N, C-alpha and C positions, 0 to 999 in steps of 0.2 A: 503493499500499499505506500502511494506516495504521502511523503511528509505532508504537503498543504493538505490533506485528506484524513491524514491523523490529527491534526490541529483542529479542523474544522469538526470533526466527530468529538473532541473533547470540550470545544466549546460549548457545543449543542448538550453535552453530558453534563457539564458540571453546570450549565443552566437549567437543565432540568433537576439536578439535586437540590438548587436554591430553589425554583419552583419559580423561577422568573420567566416572563414574557419576552422575547426579542424588543419591544418595544422597552421596558425595563431596565434590560442590558443597555441598549442605544441612550436613555435617559442617563444611568449612570457611568457611563464610559464618555459621554458629547461625542457620540457616533451617533451616523443615521441608521435605522433600521434594516434598509438595503444592504447597509455595508455587512452589519451583522449575519445578515442573512446569507452574503455572499462570502463571507470565512467559513459560516458553516458548512457550506457546500464547497468549499474549498478552492475557492476561485481567487482569493486574493490572500496576499502573506502579508501580515501586520508590522508596522514598524515598531521599535522597541518600545516606544512610548505607548503606543496603542496597546501591546502585550502587556504593558505593565499595570494600564490602565482595567486592560480585560480581567487580570488576574487581582487586582484589587475588588474589583466591582463581585466578581465571583468567590473571591475568599482562597485565592490556591496560589502556590508559587509557579511563577511562568514555565519552568520547565516543565511541568505536570501537562502542561499542551501538548507535550510531544512524546508523551509516554503511549503506546500502544496499549490499547484496551480491548476487552471482549464488550462491544455494548450494542450488540445486535437485539438486544431487548427493550432497546429506546423506540418509542414509535416514531415512524416515517415523518411525521409533523407534532412538533411539540406545542400544546397551545395550554398558557399556564394563565390562570389570572394573579395579578400583583398582590401580595400579601402587606 
């Protein structure tokens, strides 16, 4: 699996664990919802500043986005309400 896809899957995974919508992550990181979606799909690679903002918003260390995980149990679409 390509690294950008591993990254995207982990963004989605950590977002799912926090029960955050893409809108919530976009708000917390000052990024657009479209950009968050594109990251999750593996279409973009974030800058270090954006990587750090995502890690802070999702409560993880930046390196954790690059750890391969078995996350096949995540639904294809993760719709969460903000808490």
